[in-house]
C-alpha positions as CSV (number, residue, x, y, z in Angstrom):
1,M,1.9,88.8,-154.8
2,S,2.6,92.0,-152.9
3,M,0.5,92.4,-149.7
4,A,-0.6,95.5,-151.1
5,E,-2.5,93.0,-153.9
6,I,-4.6,90.9,-151.4
7,I,-6.0,94.1,-149.4
8,T,-9.2,93.8,-151.1
9,P,-12.4,96.1,-151.5
10,I,-15.4,94.7,-148.7
11,D,-18.3,96.0,-149.5
12,S,-19.4,94.3,-153.0
13,P,-19.8,90.9,-151.6
14,W,-22.1,92.2,-149.0
15,K,-24.7,93.4,-151.3
16,T,-24.9,90.3,-152.9
17,L,-25.4,88.2,-149.3
18,I,-27.6,90.7,-148.2
19,E,-29.5,90.5,-151.4
20,Q,-30.0,86.6,-151.1
21,Y,-30.3,86.7,-147.1
22,F,-32.2,89.6,-146.3
23,E,-34.6,88.1,-143.7
24,E,-31.4,86.9,-141.8
25,F,-29.4,89.9,-142.2
26,M,-32.8,91.8,-140.5
27,A,-33.1,89.6,-138.1
28,F,-29.3,89.2,-136.9
29,F,-28.4,93.1,-137.4
30,F,-31.6,95.1,-136.9
31,P,-34.3,92.5,-135.0
32,E,-36.3,95.4,-133.4
33,V,-37.0,96.0,-137.6
34,H,-37.4,93.0,-138.6
35,A,-39.7,92.3,-136.0
36,T,-41.8,94.9,-137.8
37,I,-42.1,93.4,-141.3
38,D,-44.7,91.0,-142.5
39,W,-42.3,88.5,-144.1
40,T,-45.3,86.8,-145.5
41,Q,-45.9,89.1,-147.7
42,G,-42.3,89.2,-149.0
43,Y,-39.9,92.0,-150.0
44,E,-38.6,94.0,-153.4
45,F,-35.5,95.7,-154.4
46,L,-35.6,98.6,-156.1
47,D,-32.6,98.2,-157.8
48,Q,-33.8,100.3,-160.8
49,E,-35.3,103.5,-158.6
50,F,-32.8,103.3,-156.4
51,Q,-30.1,104.0,-159.1
52,Q,-32.1,107.0,-160.4
53,I,-31.7,108.6,-156.9
54,V,-28.4,107.7,-156.7
55,R,-27.5,109.3,-160.3
56,D,-29.7,112.9,-158.9
57,A,-27.6,113.0,-155.6
58,E,-24.4,113.0,-157.6
59,L,-22.6,112.1,-154.5
60,G,-19.9,110.0,-155.4
61,K,-19.8,106.1,-156.3
62,R,-22.1,103.6,-154.2
63,L,-21.2,99.7,-153.5
64,A,-23.1,98.6,-151.1
65,D,-26.2,100.3,-151.3
66,K,-29.7,99.0,-151.1
67,L,-33.5,100.4,-151.1
68,V,-35.9,97.4,-150.4
69,K,-39.8,97.5,-150.4
70,A,-41.2,95.2,-147.7
71,W,-44.9,95.7,-145.9
72,E,-45.3,96.3,-142.2
73,K,-47.2,94.0,-139.7
74,N,-50.5,95.9,-139.3
75,G,-54.5,95.9,-140.5
76,D,-53.7,98.6,-143.1
77,E,-51.1,96.7,-144.8
78,A,-48.5,99.8,-144.9
79,I,-45.4,100.0,-146.8
80,L,-41.8,100.1,-145.6
81,Y,-38.9,101.3,-147.9
82,I,-35.9,100.4,-146.3
83,H,-32.5,102.2,-147.1
84,L,-29.4,99.9,-146.3
85,E,-25.3,100.7,-146.5
86,V,-22.6,98.8,-145.7
87,Q,-19.4,101.0,-145.7
88,S,-16.3,99.6,-144.9
89,Q,-14.0,103.0,-145.4
90,Y,-13.7,106.1,-143.4
91,D,-16.2,108.7,-145.1
92,K,-15.8,112.6,-143.7
93,D,-19.3,112.8,-145.8
94,F,-21.2,109.5,-144.8
95,E,-23.7,111.1,-142.8
96,K,-24.7,113.7,-145.1
97,R,-25.1,111.2,-147.8
98,M,-27.2,109.2,-145.8
99,F,-29.7,111.9,-144.8
100,V,-29.4,113.3,-148.7
101,Y,-30.6,109.8,-149.9
102,H,-33.2,109.6,-147.0
103,Y,-35.1,112.7,-147.8
104,R,-34.2,111.8,-152.2
105,I,-36.2,108.4,-151.2
106,F,-39.1,110.2,-149.3
107,D,-39.4,112.7,-152.0
108,R,-39.5,110.0,-154.1
109,F,-42.5,107.9,-152.8
110,D,-44.0,110.3,-150.1
111,Q,-43.4,107.6,-147.4
112,P,-41.3,107.5,-144.3
113,I,-37.8,106.0,-144.4
114,I,-36.2,103.9,-142.3
115,S,-32.2,104.2,-143.3
116,L,-30.2,101.8,-141.3
117,A,-25.7,101.3,-141.8
118,I,-23.5,98.7,-141.6
119,L,-19.5,100.0,-140.5
120,G,-17.6,98.0,-141.6
121,D,-13.9,100.0,-140.7
122,E,-11.3,99.1,-138.3
123,S,-11.9,102.6,-136.7
124,D,-13.0,102.6,-132.7
125,S,-13.4,106.4,-133.1
126,W,-15.6,106.9,-135.8
127,W,-19.1,106.2,-135.3
128,P,-21.5,108.2,-137.4
129,H,-25.1,108.3,-136.7
130,C,-26.7,112.0,-137.1
131,F,-26.7,114.7,-139.6
132,G,-27.9,118.3,-138.8
133,Y,-27.5,121.8,-138.7
134,E,-29.3,124.6,-136.6
135,K,-29.5,127.9,-138.4
136,G,-31.2,130.7,-137.2
137,E,-34.3,129.5,-135.6
138,C,-33.7,126.8,-138.2
139,Q,-32.8,123.3,-136.8
140,L,-32.7,119.7,-138.4
141,S,-31.6,116.8,-136.5
142,F,-31.5,113.1,-138.8
143,K,-30.4,110.3,-136.6
144,F,-29.8,106.5,-138.4
145,P,-29.2,103.2,-136.5
146,V,-25.8,101.6,-137.0
147,V,-24.0,98.3,-136.4
148,K,-20.4,98.8,-136.4
149,L,-19.1,95.2,-136.9
150,I,-15.7,95.2,-135.2
151,D,-18.0,95.3,-131.6
152,Y,-18.2,91.7,-131.9
153,K,-14.4,91.4,-131.4
154,E,-16.0,90.8,-127.9
155,R,-19.0,88.9,-128.9
156,W,-17.4,85.9,-131.0
157,T,-18.7,83.2,-128.5
158,E,-21.6,85.0,-129.3
159,L,-21.0,84.1,-133.6
160,E,-19.8,80.6,-132.7
161,Q,-23.3,80.0,-131.0
162,S,-25.3,81.9,-133.4
163,G,-27.3,79.9,-136.4
164,N,-27.8,82.4,-138.6
165,I,-25.5,82.6,-141.5
166,F,-24.4,86.4,-140.7
167,A,-22.7,85.1,-138.0
168,M,-20.4,83.1,-140.0
169,V,-20.1,86.7,-142.7
170,V,-19.2,88.6,-139.6
171,R,-16.6,86.6,-138.4
172,T,-15.3,86.1,-142.3
173,H,-15.8,90.0,-142.4
174,L,-13.3,90.5,-139.0
175,K,-10.6,88.3,-139.9
176,G,-10.5,89.5,-143.1
177,L,-9.6,92.9,-141.2
178,E,-7.5,91.4,-139.0
179,T,-5.0,89.6,-141.2
180,R,-5.0,92.4,-144.0
181,K,-0.9,92.3,-144.1
182,A,-0.1,88.7,-142.6
183,P,-0.9,86.1,-145.1
184,E,0.1,83.3,-143.1
185,Q,-2.5,84.4,-140.3
186,R,-5.2,84.8,-143.1
187,F,-4.4,81.2,-144.9
188,H,-4.8,79.9,-141.2
189,W,-8.2,81.5,-140.7
190,K,-9.4,81.1,-143.9
191,K,-9.1,76.8,-143.2
192,E,-10.4,77.0,-139.6
193,L,-13.6,79.0,-140.7
194,T,-13.7,76.6,-143.9
195,K,-13.8,73.6,-141.9
196,L,-16.5,75.5,-139.8
197,L,-18.7,75.9,-143.1
198,Y,-18.5,71.8,-143.0
199,E,-19.6,70.6,-139.8
200,A,-22.2,73.8,-139.3
201,K,-25.6,72.8,-140.6
202,Y,-25.4,75.0,-143.9
203,S,-27.2,73.6,-146.6
204,E,-24.7,73.0,-149.9
205,K,-26.4,76.4,-151.4
206,Q,-25.6,78.3,-148.1
207,I,-22.1,76.6,-148.0
208,L,-21.2,77.8,-151.7
209,E,-22.1,81.0,-151.2
210,L,-20.3,81.5,-148.2
211,F,-17.5,80.3,-149.4
212,H,-17.8,83.0,-152.5
213,F,-17.6,84.9,-149.5
214,M,-14.9,83.9,-147.9
215,D,-12.4,83.4,-150.9
216,W,-13.3,87.4,-152.0
217,M,-12.8,88.3,-148.2
218,L,-9.5,86.4,-147.7
219,R,-7.6,86.5,-150.9
220,L,-4.5,84.5,-150.7
221,P,-1.2,85.0,-152.1
222,E,-0.3,82.4,-154.9
223,E,1.6,80.3,-153.1
224,L,-0.9,80.3,-150.0
225,A,-3.8,79.5,-152.6
226,T,-2.6,76.7,-154.1
227,R,-2.1,74.9,-150.6
228,F,-5.8,76.0,-149.6
229,D,-6.8,74.7,-152.5
230,Q,-5.2,71.2,-151.6
231,F,-6.6,71.7,-148.0
232,V,-10.2,71.8,-149.6
233,K,-9.7,68.8,-151.4
234,Q,-8.4,66.9,-148.5
235,K,-11.2,68.0,-146.5
236,E,-14.1,67.3,-149.0
237,A,-12.6,63.9,-149.4
238,E,-12.8,62.7,-145.9
239,K,-16.0,64.7,-145.7
240,K,-17.0,62.5,-149.2
241,V,-18.2,65.4,-150.3
242,E,-17.7,67.5,-153.6
243,Y,-18.9,71.0,-152.7
244,I,-16.3,73.4,-153.7
245,T,-14.5,71.6,-156.4
246,H,-12.1,72.6,-159.2
247,I,-15.5,73.2,-161.3
248,E,-16.8,75.2,-158.5
249,K,-14.1,77.6,-158.5
250,K,-14.6,78.5,-162.4
251,G,-17.7,79.3,-160.6
252,I,-16.2,81.5,-158.2
253,E,-14.2,83.4,-161.1
254,K,-17.8,84.1,-162.7
255,G,-19.3,85.0,-159.7
256,R,-16.4,87.6,-159.8
257,A,-16.7,88.3,-163.1
258,E,-20.4,89.0,-162.7
259,M,-19.6,91.4,-159.4
260,L,-17.5,93.2,-161.3
261,L,-20.1,93.7,-163.7
262,R,-22.8,94.8,-161.8
263,L,-20.4,97.6,-160.2
264,L,-19.4,98.7,-163.7
265,E,-22.8,99.0,-164.9
266,E,-24.1,100.4,-161.3
267,K,-21.2,103.3,-162.1
268,F,-21.1,103.6,-165.9
269,G,-24.2,102.6,-166.7
270,T,-25.2,99.5,-169.1
271,L,-21.9,98.1,-170.5
272,D,-21.3,97.5,-174.3
273,P,-21.3,93.1,-175.4
274,D,-17.9,93.5,-176.3
275,I,-17.0,94.8,-172.6
276,Q,-19.0,92.2,-170.8
277,A,-17.4,89.4,-172.7
278,M,-13.9,91.1,-171.5
279,V,-14.8,90.8,-168.5
280,Y,-15.5,87.5,-168.4
281,R,-12.2,86.6,-170.1
282,L,-10.2,88.2,-167.5
283,D,-8.0,86.4,-165.1
284,D,-8.3,86.0,-161.4
285,N,-5.5,88.7,-160.9
286,R,-6.7,90.8,-163.6
287,L,-10.6,90.9,-162.4
288,F,-8.9,92.5,-159.1
289,E,-7.0,95.3,-161.0
290,W,-10.0,96.2,-162.4
291,L,-12.0,95.9,-159.6
292,K,-9.5,98.4,-157.6
293,R,-9.5,100.8,-160.7
294,S,-13.3,100.7,-160.6
295,L,-13.4,102.6,-157.0
296,T,-11.9,105.7,-158.4
297,A,-12.4,105.6,-161.9
298,Q,-14.4,108.4,-163.0
299,N,-14.7,106.8,-166.2
300,L,-15.1,102.9,-167.9
301,R,-11.6,104.0,-170.1
302,E,-9.7,104.3,-166.8
303,V,-10.8,100.8,-165.5
304,I,-10.2,99.0,-168.6
305,G,-6.7,100.7,-168.9
306,Q,-6.6,102.4,-172.2
């Protein structure tokens, strides 16, 4: 496997963790917004509504956008609509798209919208945070909060000390970027971060979900992947646990297939059952091959290769 083949898309795995740990996500990245939400009333992901807004906007593929309905801490039980995006590649139209989605969501619900962005790219200079224009005497200005993940490079100790699950997510993300073209270093950091999973006070469920994320973000060439599996076996024998067994590895493959199916459905609509069955039969390498194609494909045939 070439180095190009271990460079993986990194938006979609974020989406899964945001869905599983939305409250922790908000507390870690946007604590001021988190403090305004009444978490006792729960929250709701508006996937169907947002997919319709995305289709209407006709602004291309989306990987990690989420629209969440929550409730504000006040006597009026005001509803909050929160639009999130994790963007891991430079996009010259990013600010415009954030604005278009913002006003389309506002138009749909007739409520103030909170738009938030996580930038997972490697650029020190790209910092999209506003959109606007001025024509004649007409002015428009739209600003949105942004978190730049590479800023956490200087806050590594803070990440190590945090008990929030997204501290481990950010560390994994950063090492995924840092080792994109260095498989031995990636192997080293995948082992180190896996050790931390066993030592941290995470639940078994959290360990498995973080391992899914780590396995996706720190994908290894076949030889190093085999060595890593041996490391995991040894580590679990020492700890006398069986969190990540070969059975679980099969579960990871299933999770990857489900992630690909979700992406395909968001881009191309409901899939034929035969296509769904085909995805579940794909081996690991073919799954990644289909995923890479899906990022630029204009139709399902381009993904399948027909």
